[in-house]
All heavy atoms as atom14 arrays in JSON, in Angstrom:
{
  "sequence": "MLNLSLETKEQEILAWALKSAVSDLGAEIVDTENMEFRQDLKERKAVLQTILRRLDR",
  "atom14_mask": [
    [1, 1, 1, 1, 1, 1, 1, 1, 0, 0, 0, 0, 0, 0],
    [1, 1, 1, 1, 1, 1, 1, 1, 0, 0, 0, 0, 0, 0],
    [1, 1, 1, 1, 1, 1, 1, 1, 0, 0, 0, 0, 0, 0],
    [1, 1, 1, 1, 1, 1, 1, 1, 0, 0, 0, 0, 0, 0],
    [1, 1, 1, 1, 1, 1, 0, 0, 0, 0, 0, 0, 0, 0],
    [1, 1, 1, 1, 1, 1, 1, 1, 0, 0, 0, 0, 0, 0],
    [1, 1, 1, 1, 1, 1, 1, 1, 1, 0, 0, 0, 0, 0],
    [1, 1, 1, 1, 1, 1, 1, 0, 0, 0, 0, 0, 0, 0],
    [1, 1, 1, 1, 1, 1, 1, 1, 1, 0, 0, 0, 0, 0],
    [1, 1, 1, 1, 1, 1, 1, 1, 1, 0, 0, 0, 0, 0],
    [1, 1, 1, 1, 1, 1, 1, 1, 1, 0, 0, 0, 0, 0],
    [1, 1, 1, 1, 1, 1, 1, 1, 1, 0, 0, 0, 0, 0],
    [1, 1, 1, 1, 1, 1, 1, 1, 0, 0, 0, 0, 0, 0],
    [1, 1, 1, 1, 1, 1, 1, 1, 0, 0, 0, 0, 0, 0],
    [1, 1, 1, 1, 1, 0, 0, 0, 0, 0, 0, 0, 0, 0],
    [1, 1, 1, 1, 1, 1, 1, 1, 1, 1, 1, 1, 1, 1],
    [1, 1, 1, 1, 1, 0, 0, 0, 0, 0, 0, 0, 0, 0],
    [1, 1, 1, 1, 1, 1, 1, 1, 0, 0, 0, 0, 0, 0],
    [1, 1, 1, 1, 1, 1, 1, 1, 1, 0, 0, 0, 0, 0],
    [1, 1, 1, 1, 1, 1, 0, 0, 0, 0, 0, 0, 0, 0],
    [1, 1, 1, 1, 1, 0, 0, 0, 0, 0, 0, 0, 0, 0],
    [1, 1, 1, 1, 1, 1, 1, 0, 0, 0, 0, 0, 0, 0],
    [1, 1, 1, 1, 1, 1, 0, 0, 0, 0, 0, 0, 0, 0],
    [1, 1, 1, 1, 1, 1, 1, 1, 0, 0, 0, 0, 0, 0],
    [1, 1, 1, 1, 1, 1, 1, 1, 0, 0, 0, 0, 0, 0],
    [1, 1, 1, 1, 0, 0, 0, 0, 0, 0, 0, 0, 0, 0],
    [1, 1, 1, 1, 1, 0, 0, 0, 0, 0, 0, 0, 0, 0],
    [1, 1, 1, 1, 1, 1, 1, 1, 1, 0, 0, 0, 0, 0],
    [1, 1, 1, 1, 1, 1, 1, 1, 0, 0, 0, 0, 0, 0],
    [1, 1, 1, 1, 1, 1, 1, 0, 0, 0, 0, 0, 0, 0],
    [1, 1, 1, 1, 1, 1, 1, 1, 0, 0, 0, 0, 0, 0],
    [1, 1, 1, 1, 1, 1, 1, 0, 0, 0, 0, 0, 0, 0],
    [1, 1, 1, 1, 1, 1, 1, 1, 1, 0, 0, 0, 0, 0],
    [1, 1, 1, 1, 1, 1, 1, 1, 0, 0, 0, 0, 0, 0],
    [1, 1, 1, 1, 1, 1, 1, 1, 0, 0, 0, 0, 0, 0],
    [1, 1, 1, 1, 1, 1, 1, 1, 1, 0, 0, 0, 0, 0],
    [1, 1, 1, 1, 1, 1, 1, 1, 1, 1, 1, 0, 0, 0],
    [1, 1, 1, 1, 1, 1, 1, 1, 1, 1, 1, 0, 0, 0],
    [1, 1, 1, 1, 1, 1, 1, 1, 1, 0, 0, 0, 0, 0],
    [1, 1, 1, 1, 1, 1, 1, 1, 0, 0, 0, 0, 0, 0],
    [1, 1, 1, 1, 1, 1, 1, 1, 0, 0, 0, 0, 0, 0],
    [1, 1, 1, 1, 1, 1, 1, 1, 1, 0, 0, 0, 0, 0],
    [1, 1, 1, 1, 1, 1, 1, 1, 1, 0, 0, 0, 0, 0],
    [1, 1, 1, 1, 1, 1, 1, 1, 1, 1, 1, 0, 0, 0],
    [1, 1, 1, 1, 1, 1, 1, 1, 1, 0, 0, 0, 0, 0],
    [1, 1, 1, 1, 1, 0, 0, 0, 0, 0, 0, 0, 0, 0],
    [1, 1, 1, 1, 1, 1, 1, 0, 0, 0, 0, 0, 0, 0],
    [1, 1, 1, 1, 1, 1, 1, 1, 0, 0, 0, 0, 0, 0],
    [1, 1, 1, 1, 1, 1, 1, 1, 1, 0, 0, 0, 0, 0],
    [1, 1, 1, 1, 1, 1, 1, 0, 0, 0, 0, 0, 0, 0],
    [1, 1, 1, 1, 1, 1, 1, 1, 0, 0, 0, 0, 0, 0],
    [1, 1, 1, 1, 1, 1, 1, 1, 0, 0, 0, 0, 0, 0],
    [1, 1, 1, 1, 1, 1, 1, 1, 1, 1, 1, 0, 0, 0],
    [1, 1, 1, 1, 1, 1, 1, 1, 1, 1, 1, 0, 0, 0],
    [1, 1, 1, 1, 1, 1, 1, 1, 0, 0, 0, 0, 0, 0],
    [1, 1, 1, 1, 1, 1, 1, 1, 0, 0, 0, 0, 0, 0],
    [1, 1, 1, 1, 1, 1, 1, 1, 1, 1, 1, 0, 0, 0]
  ],
  "atom14_positions": [
    [[57.86, 18.62, 68.61], [56.9, 18.78, 69.69], [56.29, 17.45, 70.11], [55.96, 16.62, 69.21], [55.77, 19.73, 69.23], [54.65, 19.89, 70.2], [53.41, 21.01, 69.69], [53.85, 22.31, 70.75], [0.0, 0.0, 0.0], [0.0, 0.0, 0.0], [0.0, 0.0, 0.0], [0.0, 0.0, 0.0], [0.0, 0.0, 0.0], [0.0, 0.0, 0.0]],
    [[56.1, 17.32, 71.35], [55.48, 16.06, 71.94], [54.08, 16.34, 72.31], [53.76, 17.35, 72.96], [56.32, 15.64, 73.17], [55.79, 14.52, 73.98], [55.88, 13.22, 73.21], [56.44, 14.38, 75.26], [0.0, 0.0, 0.0], [0.0, 0.0, 0.0], [0.0, 0.0, 0.0], [0.0, 0.0, 0.0], [0.0, 0.0, 0.0], [0.0, 0.0, 0.0]],
    [[53.2, 15.44, 71.86], [51.78, 15.56, 72.38], [51.57, 14.34, 73.24], [51.97, 13.26, 73.0], [50.9, 15.47, 71.17], [50.83, 16.76, 70.3], [50.83, 17.79, 70.93], [50.76, 16.59, 69.06], [0.0, 0.0, 0.0], [0.0, 0.0, 0.0], [0.0, 0.0, 0.0], [0.0, 0.0, 0.0], [0.0, 0.0, 0.0], [0.0, 0.0, 0.0]],
    [[50.98, 14.64, 74.38], [50.82, 13.64, 75.47], [49.3, 13.58, 75.9], [48.89, 14.71, 76.28], [51.73, 13.93, 76.6], [51.74, 13.06, 77.78], [52.23, 11.63, 77.39], [52.58, 13.58, 78.89], [0.0, 0.0, 0.0], [0.0, 0.0, 0.0], [0.0, 0.0, 0.0], [0.0, 0.0, 0.0], [0.0, 0.0, 0.0], [0.0, 0.0, 0.0]],
    [[48.74, 12.52, 75.77], [47.34, 12.43, 76.24], [47.36, 11.77, 77.66], [47.95, 10.76, 77.82], [46.49, 11.57, 75.34], [46.43, 12.09, 74.02], [0.0, 0.0, 0.0], [0.0, 0.0, 0.0], [0.0, 0.0, 0.0], [0.0, 0.0, 0.0], [0.0, 0.0, 0.0], [0.0, 0.0, 0.0], [0.0, 0.0, 0.0], [0.0, 0.0, 0.0]],
    [[46.58, 12.43, 78.57], [46.58, 11.92, 79.93], [45.15, 11.84, 80.39], [44.31, 12.6, 80.05], [47.3, 12.96, 80.83], [48.78, 13.19, 80.6], [49.27, 14.33, 81.49], [49.59, 11.94, 80.86], [0.0, 0.0, 0.0], [0.0, 0.0, 0.0], [0.0, 0.0, 0.0], [0.0, 0.0, 0.0], [0.0, 0.0, 0.0], [0.0, 0.0, 0.0]],
    [[44.97, 10.72, 81.2], [43.65, 10.65, 81.84], [43.55, 11.68, 82.94], [44.59, 12.26, 83.31], [43.53, 9.23, 82.53], [43.64, 8.05, 81.52], [42.48, 8.02, 80.61], [41.35, 8.38, 81.01], [42.63, 7.59, 79.45], [0.0, 0.0, 0.0], [0.0, 0.0, 0.0], [0.0, 0.0, 0.0], [0.0, 0.0, 0.0], [0.0, 0.0, 0.0]],
    [[42.36, 11.99, 83.43], [42.22, 13.06, 84.36], [43.09, 12.84, 85.66], [43.72, 13.74, 86.17], [40.72, 13.11, 84.8], [39.92, 13.38, 83.64], [40.49, 14.17, 85.74], [0.0, 0.0, 0.0], [0.0, 0.0, 0.0], [0.0, 0.0, 0.0], [0.0, 0.0, 0.0], [0.0, 0.0, 0.0], [0.0, 0.0, 0.0], [0.0, 0.0, 0.0]],
    [[43.1, 11.59, 86.12], [43.9, 11.34, 87.35], [45.34, 11.51, 87.07], [46.05, 12.03, 87.93], [43.58, 9.89, 87.76], [44.12, 9.61, 89.19], [43.43, 10.39, 90.25], [43.85, 9.99, 91.58], [43.29, 10.83, 92.68], [0.0, 0.0, 0.0], [0.0, 0.0, 0.0], [0.0, 0.0, 0.0], [0.0, 0.0, 0.0], [0.0, 0.0, 0.0]],
    [[45.87, 11.12, 85.9], [47.22, 11.23, 85.52], [47.62, 12.7, 85.49], [48.66, 13.11, 85.93], [47.5, 10.6, 84.25], [47.41, 9.07, 84.22], [47.39, 8.54, 82.84], [46.93, 9.14, 81.85], [47.83, 7.32, 82.72], [0.0, 0.0, 0.0], [0.0, 0.0, 0.0], [0.0, 0.0, 0.0], [0.0, 0.0, 0.0], [0.0, 0.0, 0.0]],
    [[46.7, 13.49, 84.92], [46.96, 14.97, 84.79], [46.96, 15.57, 86.19], [47.83, 16.49, 86.49], [45.81, 15.56, 84.0], [46.07, 17.06, 83.78], [45.01, 17.68, 82.79], [44.29, 16.97, 82.18], [45.01, 19.08, 82.71], [0.0, 0.0, 0.0], [0.0, 0.0, 0.0], [0.0, 0.0, 0.0], [0.0, 0.0, 0.0], [0.0, 0.0, 0.0]],
    [[46.15, 15.18, 87.12], [46.11, 15.74, 88.45], [47.43, 15.37, 89.19], [47.94, 16.23, 89.9], [44.94, 15.14, 89.25], [43.56, 15.64, 88.84], [42.42, 14.89, 89.45], [42.72, 13.91, 90.23], [41.24, 15.22, 89.14], [0.0, 0.0, 0.0], [0.0, 0.0, 0.0], [0.0, 0.0, 0.0], [0.0, 0.0, 0.0], [0.0, 0.0, 0.0]],
    [[47.88, 14.17, 89.05], [49.1, 13.71, 89.69], [50.32, 14.47, 89.12], [51.19, 14.86, 89.83], [49.24, 12.19, 89.65], [48.17, 11.55, 90.52], [50.65, 11.71, 90.01], [48.04, 10.05, 90.32], [0.0, 0.0, 0.0], [0.0, 0.0, 0.0], [0.0, 0.0, 0.0], [0.0, 0.0, 0.0], [0.0, 0.0, 0.0], [0.0, 0.0, 0.0]],
    [[50.35, 14.57, 87.79], [51.45, 15.33, 87.14], [51.45, 16.77, 87.61], [52.54, 17.35, 87.95], [51.33, 15.26, 85.66], [52.44, 15.93, 84.84], [53.82, 15.47, 85.22], [52.08, 15.78, 83.38], [0.0, 0.0, 0.0], [0.0, 0.0, 0.0], [0.0, 0.0, 0.0], [0.0, 0.0, 0.0], [0.0, 0.0, 0.0], [0.0, 0.0, 0.0]],
    [[50.31, 17.43, 87.65], [50.26, 18.74, 88.15], [50.78, 18.87, 89.61], [51.48, 19.81, 89.99], [48.78, 19.24, 88.07], [0.0, 0.0, 0.0], [0.0, 0.0, 0.0], [0.0, 0.0, 0.0], [0.0, 0.0, 0.0], [0.0, 0.0, 0.0], [0.0, 0.0, 0.0], [0.0, 0.0, 0.0], [0.0, 0.0, 0.0], [0.0, 0.0, 0.0]],
    [[50.34, 17.92, 90.46], [50.8, 17.9, 91.84], [52.34, 17.81, 91.92], [52.94, 18.51, 92.68], [50.12, 16.72, 92.57], [50.7, 16.47, 93.96], [50.35, 17.09, 95.06], [51.71, 15.57, 94.28], [51.23, 16.66, 96.13], [51.99, 15.7, 95.62], [52.48, 14.66, 93.55], [52.94, 14.92, 96.28], [53.44, 13.85, 94.13], [53.66, 14.03, 95.49]],
    [[52.88, 16.87, 91.09], [54.33, 16.68, 91.02], [55.07, 17.96, 90.62], [56.11, 18.29, 91.16], [54.75, 15.49, 90.13], [0.0, 0.0, 0.0], [0.0, 0.0, 0.0], [0.0, 0.0, 0.0], [0.0, 0.0, 0.0], [0.0, 0.0, 0.0], [0.0, 0.0, 0.0], [0.0, 0.0, 0.0], [0.0, 0.0, 0.0], [0.0, 0.0, 0.0]],
    [[54.48, 18.61, 89.53], [55.15, 19.85, 89.08], [55.11, 20.95, 90.1], [56.07, 21.65, 90.38], [54.38, 20.33, 87.78], [54.72, 19.46, 86.58], [53.77, 19.87, 85.38], [56.09, 19.63, 86.17], [0.0, 0.0, 0.0], [0.0, 0.0, 0.0], [0.0, 0.0, 0.0], [0.0, 0.0, 0.0], [0.0, 0.0, 0.0], [0.0, 0.0, 0.0]],
    [[53.98, 21.05, 90.78], [53.83, 22.12, 91.9], [54.86, 21.77, 92.96], [55.46, 22.76, 93.5], [52.38, 22.09, 92.49], [51.46, 22.69, 91.52], [50.01, 22.57, 92.04], [49.03, 23.04, 91.07], [47.54, 22.81, 91.51], [0.0, 0.0, 0.0], [0.0, 0.0, 0.0], [0.0, 0.0, 0.0], [0.0, 0.0, 0.0], [0.0, 0.0, 0.0]],
    [[55.02, 20.51, 93.31], [55.93, 20.17, 94.31], [57.44, 20.5, 93.91], [58.19, 21.07, 94.67], [55.93, 18.68, 94.64], [56.85, 18.33, 95.59], [0.0, 0.0, 0.0], [0.0, 0.0, 0.0], [0.0, 0.0, 0.0], [0.0, 0.0, 0.0], [0.0, 0.0, 0.0], [0.0, 0.0, 0.0], [0.0, 0.0, 0.0], [0.0, 0.0, 0.0]],
    [[57.7, 20.22, 92.59], [59.08, 20.55, 92.1], [59.28, 22.02, 92.02], [60.33, 22.47, 92.43], [59.19, 19.93, 90.67], [0.0, 0.0, 0.0], [0.0, 0.0, 0.0], [0.0, 0.0, 0.0], [0.0, 0.0, 0.0], [0.0, 0.0, 0.0], [0.0, 0.0, 0.0], [0.0, 0.0, 0.0], [0.0, 0.0, 0.0], [0.0, 0.0, 0.0]],
    [[58.29, 22.79, 91.66], [58.37, 24.3, 91.59], [58.66, 24.84, 93.06], [59.53, 25.64, 93.25], [57.2, 24.89, 91.01], [57.12, 26.41, 91.26], [57.12, 24.65, 89.5], [0.0, 0.0, 0.0], [0.0, 0.0, 0.0], [0.0, 0.0, 0.0], [0.0, 0.0, 0.0], [0.0, 0.0, 0.0], [0.0, 0.0, 0.0], [0.0, 0.0, 0.0]],
    [[57.93, 24.24, 93.96], [58.17, 24.68, 95.37], [59.62, 24.33, 95.84], [60.22, 25.18, 96.47], [57.09, 24.02, 96.29], [57.31, 24.35, 97.62], [0.0, 0.0, 0.0], [0.0, 0.0, 0.0], [0.0, 0.0, 0.0], [0.0, 0.0, 0.0], [0.0, 0.0, 0.0], [0.0, 0.0, 0.0], [0.0, 0.0, 0.0], [0.0, 0.0, 0.0]],
    [[59.99, 23.11, 95.59], [61.37, 22.74, 95.93], [62.42, 23.65, 95.26], [63.42, 23.96, 95.94], [61.62, 21.28, 95.66], [60.77, 20.34, 96.44], [60.18, 20.72, 97.45], [60.74, 19.1, 96.07], [0.0, 0.0, 0.0], [0.0, 0.0, 0.0], [0.0, 0.0, 0.0], [0.0, 0.0, 0.0], [0.0, 0.0, 0.0], [0.0, 0.0, 0.0]],
    [[62.22, 24.0, 94.06], [63.18, 24.75, 93.35], [63.26, 26.17, 94.03], [64.28, 26.79, 94.06], [62.81, 24.97, 91.89], [63.24, 23.71, 91.01], [62.69, 23.89, 89.61], [64.77, 23.68, 90.95], [0.0, 0.0, 0.0], [0.0, 0.0, 0.0], [0.0, 0.0, 0.0], [0.0, 0.0, 0.0], [0.0, 0.0, 0.0], [0.0, 0.0, 0.0]],
    [[62.08, 26.64, 94.45], [62.09, 28.0, 95.05], [63.02, 28.02, 96.33], [63.79, 28.98, 96.51], [0.0, 0.0, 0.0], [0.0, 0.0, 0.0], [0.0, 0.0, 0.0], [0.0, 0.0, 0.0], [0.0, 0.0, 0.0], [0.0, 0.0, 0.0], [0.0, 0.0, 0.0], [0.0, 0.0, 0.0], [0.0, 0.0, 0.0], [0.0, 0.0, 0.0]],
    [[62.94, 26.94, 97.12], [63.71, 26.85, 98.27], [65.24, 26.73, 97.87], [66.11, 27.33, 98.53], [63.36, 25.65, 99.13], [0.0, 0.0, 0.0], [0.0, 0.0, 0.0], [0.0, 0.0, 0.0], [0.0, 0.0, 0.0], [0.0, 0.0, 0.0], [0.0, 0.0, 0.0], [0.0, 0.0, 0.0], [0.0, 0.0, 0.0], [0.0, 0.0, 0.0]],
    [[65.44, 25.91, 96.92], [66.83, 25.66, 96.41], [67.49, 26.98, 95.89], [68.62, 27.23, 96.13], [66.85, 24.62, 95.25], [68.14, 24.26, 94.75], [68.92, 23.23, 95.6], [68.3, 22.59, 96.42], [70.08, 23.18, 95.53], [0.0, 0.0, 0.0], [0.0, 0.0, 0.0], [0.0, 0.0, 0.0], [0.0, 0.0, 0.0], [0.0, 0.0, 0.0]],
    [[66.6, 27.81, 95.13], [67.15, 29.04, 94.62], [67.63, 29.95, 95.7], [68.71, 30.58, 95.67], [66.0, 29.67, 93.77], [65.91, 28.88, 92.42], [66.46, 31.19, 93.4], [64.58, 29.21, 91.63], [0.0, 0.0, 0.0], [0.0, 0.0, 0.0], [0.0, 0.0, 0.0], [0.0, 0.0, 0.0], [0.0, 0.0, 0.0], [0.0, 0.0, 0.0]],
    [[66.83, 30.07, 96.76], [67.09, 30.87, 97.94], [68.43, 30.45, 98.52], [69.24, 31.33, 98.99], [65.98, 30.86, 98.99], [66.35, 31.55, 100.24], [64.7, 31.48, 98.36], [0.0, 0.0, 0.0], [0.0, 0.0, 0.0], [0.0, 0.0, 0.0], [0.0, 0.0, 0.0], [0.0, 0.0, 0.0], [0.0, 0.0, 0.0], [0.0, 0.0, 0.0]],
    [[68.64, 29.15, 98.66], [69.8, 28.6, 99.39], [71.12, 28.54, 98.49], [72.14, 28.24, 99.02], [69.54, 27.23, 99.88], [68.48, 27.2, 101.05], [68.36, 28.32, 101.62], [67.89, 26.25, 101.34], [0.0, 0.0, 0.0], [0.0, 0.0, 0.0], [0.0, 0.0, 0.0], [0.0, 0.0, 0.0], [0.0, 0.0, 0.0], [0.0, 0.0, 0.0]],
    [[70.98, 28.85, 97.22], [72.14, 28.75, 96.36], [72.92, 30.02, 96.13], [72.33, 31.04, 95.92], [71.64, 28.3, 94.89], [70.93, 27.06, 95.04], [72.75, 28.13, 93.94], [0.0, 0.0, 0.0], [0.0, 0.0, 0.0], [0.0, 0.0, 0.0], [0.0, 0.0, 0.0], [0.0, 0.0, 0.0], [0.0, 0.0, 0.0], [0.0, 0.0, 0.0]],
    [[74.19, 29.9, 96.45], [75.07, 31.08, 96.4], [75.69, 31.28, 95.03], [75.99, 32.39, 94.54], [76.13, 31.0, 97.45], [75.58, 31.1, 98.81], [76.73, 31.0, 99.92], [77.88, 31.25, 99.59], [76.31, 30.73, 101.07], [0.0, 0.0, 0.0], [0.0, 0.0, 0.0], [0.0, 0.0, 0.0], [0.0, 0.0, 0.0], [0.0, 0.0, 0.0]],
    [[75.86, 30.17, 94.29], [76.46, 30.24, 92.92], [75.52, 30.83, 91.96], [74.41, 30.28, 91.71], [76.84, 28.75, 92.48], [77.5, 28.77, 91.16], [76.92, 29.19, 90.18], [78.69, 28.18, 91.06], [0.0, 0.0, 0.0], [0.0, 0.0, 0.0], [0.0, 0.0, 0.0], [0.0, 0.0, 0.0], [0.0, 0.0, 0.0], [0.0, 0.0, 0.0]],
    [[75.85, 32.0, 91.46], [74.92, 32.78, 90.55], [74.57, 32.01, 89.22], [73.41, 32.03, 88.9], [75.5, 34.08, 90.25], [75.48, 35.06, 91.36], [73.8, 35.37, 91.99], [74.06, 35.38, 93.68], [0.0, 0.0, 0.0], [0.0, 0.0, 0.0], [0.0, 0.0, 0.0], [0.0, 0.0, 0.0], [0.0, 0.0, 0.0], [0.0, 0.0, 0.0]],
    [[75.53, 31.29, 88.65], [75.17, 30.53, 87.42], [74.17, 29.47, 87.77], [73.25, 29.18, 86.96], [76.4, 29.94, 86.84], [77.28, 30.9, 86.21], [78.55, 30.32, 85.52], [78.4, 29.22, 84.95], [79.59, 30.92, 85.62], [0.0, 0.0, 0.0], [0.0, 0.0, 0.0], [0.0, 0.0, 0.0], [0.0, 0.0, 0.0], [0.0, 0.0, 0.0]],
    [[74.45, 28.68, 88.83], [73.44, 27.62, 89.17], [72.13, 28.16, 89.59], [71.11, 27.65, 89.24], [74.05, 26.78, 90.39], [73.29, 25.6, 90.73], [72.99, 24.66, 89.75], [72.94, 25.34, 92.01], [72.28, 23.53, 90.04], [72.18, 24.23, 92.36], [71.9, 23.28, 91.42], [0.0, 0.0, 0.0], [0.0, 0.0, 0.0], [0.0, 0.0, 0.0]],
    [[72.13, 29.34, 90.28], [70.87, 29.98, 90.64], [70.06, 30.36, 89.44], [68.87, 30.09, 89.34], [71.18, 31.23, 91.46], [69.84, 31.9, 91.89], [70.15, 33.09, 92.71], [70.65, 32.69, 94.04], [70.73, 33.46, 95.08], [70.27, 34.72, 95.03], [71.29, 33.1, 96.26], [0.0, 0.0, 0.0], [0.0, 0.0, 0.0], [0.0, 0.0, 0.0]],
    [[70.82, 30.9, 88.35], [70.05, 31.25, 87.16], [69.52, 30.06, 86.45], [68.41, 30.04, 85.92], [71.06, 32.06, 86.27], [70.33, 32.51, 85.0], [69.22, 33.53, 85.26], [69.26, 34.22, 86.23], [68.16, 33.44, 84.46], [0.0, 0.0, 0.0], [0.0, 0.0, 0.0], [0.0, 0.0, 0.0], [0.0, 0.0, 0.0], [0.0, 0.0, 0.0]],
    [[70.28, 28.92, 86.41], [69.8, 27.63, 85.91], [68.58, 27.21, 86.55], [67.51, 26.73, 85.94], [70.91, 26.64, 85.86], [70.48, 25.24, 85.26], [70.12, 25.28, 84.06], [70.47, 24.29, 86.01], [0.0, 0.0, 0.0], [0.0, 0.0, 0.0], [0.0, 0.0, 0.0], [0.0, 0.0, 0.0], [0.0, 0.0, 0.0], [0.0, 0.0, 0.0]],
    [[68.59, 27.23, 87.9], [67.4, 26.83, 88.62], [66.2, 27.67, 88.36], [65.06, 27.21, 88.26], [67.74, 26.84, 90.16], [68.71, 25.84, 90.69], [69.01, 26.08, 92.15], [68.25, 24.43, 90.45], [0.0, 0.0, 0.0], [0.0, 0.0, 0.0], [0.0, 0.0, 0.0], [0.0, 0.0, 0.0], [0.0, 0.0, 0.0], [0.0, 0.0, 0.0]],
    [[66.43, 28.96, 88.22], [65.27, 29.95, 87.93], [64.75, 29.58, 86.53], [63.49, 29.58, 86.36], [65.78, 31.34, 87.9], [65.96, 31.9, 89.27], [66.48, 33.34, 89.26], [66.7, 33.92, 90.64], [67.18, 35.32, 90.53], [0.0, 0.0, 0.0], [0.0, 0.0, 0.0], [0.0, 0.0, 0.0], [0.0, 0.0, 0.0], [0.0, 0.0, 0.0]],
    [[65.57, 29.23, 85.56], [65.05, 28.89, 84.19], [64.24, 27.59, 84.3], [63.24, 27.45, 83.67], [66.28, 28.75, 83.24], [66.89, 30.05, 82.97], [68.17, 30.0, 82.13], [68.59, 28.82, 81.7], [68.86, 30.96, 81.95], [0.0, 0.0, 0.0], [0.0, 0.0, 0.0], [0.0, 0.0, 0.0], [0.0, 0.0, 0.0], [0.0, 0.0, 0.0]],
    [[64.8, 26.54, 85.06], [64.06, 25.35, 85.15], [62.71, 25.54, 85.82], [61.72, 24.99, 85.42], [64.86, 24.36, 86.02], [66.09, 23.84, 85.29], [67.01, 23.03, 86.25], [68.28, 22.64, 85.6], [68.54, 21.5, 85.11], [67.63, 20.51, 85.24], [69.64, 21.22, 84.52], [0.0, 0.0, 0.0], [0.0, 0.0, 0.0], [0.0, 0.0, 0.0]],
    [[62.63, 26.44, 86.87], [61.4, 26.71, 87.53], [60.43, 27.3, 86.57], [59.25, 27.01, 86.56], [61.66, 27.71, 88.75], [60.41, 28.01, 89.48], [60.8, 28.86, 90.75], [59.56, 29.26, 91.47], [59.8, 30.17, 92.56], [0.0, 0.0, 0.0], [0.0, 0.0, 0.0], [0.0, 0.0, 0.0], [0.0, 0.0, 0.0], [0.0, 0.0, 0.0]],
    [[60.93, 28.3, 85.73], [60.03, 28.96, 84.76], [59.4, 27.96, 83.86], [58.35, 28.01, 83.38], [60.86, 30.02, 84.04], [0.0, 0.0, 0.0], [0.0, 0.0, 0.0], [0.0, 0.0, 0.0], [0.0, 0.0, 0.0], [0.0, 0.0, 0.0], [0.0, 0.0, 0.0], [0.0, 0.0, 0.0], [0.0, 0.0, 0.0], [0.0, 0.0, 0.0]],
    [[60.31, 26.98, 83.28], [59.83, 25.99, 82.32], [58.72, 25.11, 82.98], [57.74, 24.83, 82.42], [60.95, 25.13, 81.92], [60.46, 23.88, 81.05], [61.92, 25.95, 80.98], [0.0, 0.0, 0.0], [0.0, 0.0, 0.0], [0.0, 0.0, 0.0], [0.0, 0.0, 0.0], [0.0, 0.0, 0.0], [0.0, 0.0, 0.0], [0.0, 0.0, 0.0]],
    [[58.96, 24.69, 84.29], [57.97, 23.89, 84.96], [56.65, 24.61, 85.13], [55.55, 24.1, 84.97], [58.57, 23.42, 86.26], [59.68, 22.4, 86.2], [60.17, 21.99, 87.64], [59.26, 21.11, 85.5], [0.0, 0.0, 0.0], [0.0, 0.0, 0.0], [0.0, 0.0, 0.0], [0.0, 0.0, 0.0], [0.0, 0.0, 0.0], [0.0, 0.0, 0.0]],
    [[56.82, 25.97, 85.44], [55.62, 26.7, 85.62], [54.84, 26.85, 84.24], [53.57, 26.83, 84.36], [55.95, 28.11, 86.2], [56.4, 27.99, 87.64], [56.96, 29.37, 88.16], [57.63, 30.1, 87.41], [56.59, 29.72, 89.43], [0.0, 0.0, 0.0], [0.0, 0.0, 0.0], [0.0, 0.0, 0.0], [0.0, 0.0, 0.0], [0.0, 0.0, 0.0]],
    [[55.53, 26.94, 83.25], [54.87, 27.05, 81.93], [54.14, 25.75, 81.59], [52.96, 25.77, 81.14], [55.91, 27.37, 80.79], [56.51, 28.6, 81.08], [55.25, 27.4, 79.41], [0.0, 0.0, 0.0], [0.0, 0.0, 0.0], [0.0, 0.0, 0.0], [0.0, 0.0, 0.0], [0.0, 0.0, 0.0], [0.0, 0.0, 0.0], [0.0, 0.0, 0.0]],
    [[54.75, 24.65, 81.86], [54.1, 23.36, 81.64], [52.86, 23.2, 82.54], [51.81, 22.81, 82.08], [55.12, 22.24, 81.93], [56.23, 22.22, 80.92], [54.32, 20.79, 81.9], [57.33, 21.26, 81.28], [0.0, 0.0, 0.0], [0.0, 0.0, 0.0], [0.0, 0.0, 0.0], [0.0, 0.0, 0.0], [0.0, 0.0, 0.0], [0.0, 0.0, 0.0]],
    [[52.95, 23.71, 83.76], [51.84, 23.59, 84.7], [50.68, 24.45, 84.23], [49.54, 24.02, 84.29], [52.34, 24.07, 86.09], [51.45, 23.8, 87.28], [51.0, 22.38, 87.39], [52.18, 24.2, 88.56], [0.0, 0.0, 0.0], [0.0, 0.0, 0.0], [0.0, 0.0, 0.0], [0.0, 0.0, 0.0], [0.0, 0.0, 0.0], [0.0, 0.0, 0.0]],
    [[50.98, 25.65, 83.69], [49.92, 26.45, 83.12], [49.27, 25.83, 81.98], [48.04, 25.89, 81.81], [50.5, 27.86, 82.78], [50.69, 28.86, 83.96], [50.91, 30.25, 83.49], [52.18, 30.37, 82.7], [53.38, 30.5, 83.2], [53.48, 30.57, 84.5], [54.4, 30.59, 82.4], [0.0, 0.0, 0.0], [0.0, 0.0, 0.0], [0.0, 0.0, 0.0]],
    [[50.01, 25.16, 81.12], [49.47, 24.47, 79.93], [48.61, 23.3, 80.39], [47.55, 23.0, 79.75], [50.56, 24.07, 79.09], [51.27, 25.24, 78.39], [52.44, 24.86, 77.64], [52.11, 24.03, 76.47], [52.92, 23.41, 75.67], [54.29, 23.55, 75.91], [52.6, 22.72, 74.69], [0.0, 0.0, 0.0], [0.0, 0.0, 0.0], [0.0, 0.0, 0.0]],
    [[48.97, 22.66, 81.45], [48.2, 21.53, 81.96], [46.8, 22.0, 82.51], [45.72, 21.41, 82.36], [48.85, 20.86, 83.14], [49.79, 19.71, 82.76], [50.54, 19.19, 83.99], [49.07, 18.56, 82.06], [0.0, 0.0, 0.0], [0.0, 0.0, 0.0], [0.0, 0.0, 0.0], [0.0, 0.0, 0.0], [0.0, 0.0, 0.0], [0.0, 0.0, 0.0]],
    [[46.81, 23.22, 83.05], [45.65, 23.73, 83.65], [44.57, 24.32, 82.64], [43.42, 24.64, 83.0], [45.95, 24.95, 84.67], [46.55, 24.36, 85.93], [46.3, 23.24, 86.22], [47.29, 25.11, 86.65], [0.0, 0.0, 0.0], [0.0, 0.0, 0.0], [0.0, 0.0, 0.0], [0.0, 0.0, 0.0], [0.0, 0.0, 0.0], [0.0, 0.0, 0.0]],
    [[44.97, 24.38, 81.36], [44.01, 24.94, 80.38], [42.97, 23.97, 80.09], [42.83, 22.83, 80.17], [44.78, 25.03, 79.01], [45.62, 26.28, 78.96], [46.04, 26.46, 77.54], [47.42, 26.94, 77.54], [48.2, 26.84, 76.4], [47.68, 26.45, 75.37], [49.4, 27.26, 76.44], [0.0, 0.0, 0.0], [0.0, 0.0, 0.0], [0.0, 0.0, 0.0]]
  ]
}
């Protein structure tokens, strides 16, 4: 397990970047016809959303 200490500004920027990535993945999932790749993208999106929730604690 990795523990990471962030300053407030760093945390805000990381959260912004994660939200942007989650949004981009949503569009990518819709546009992807390959079911295996789509599933991989959904899993990646879920992981990023979990990290984002943990940051918001």
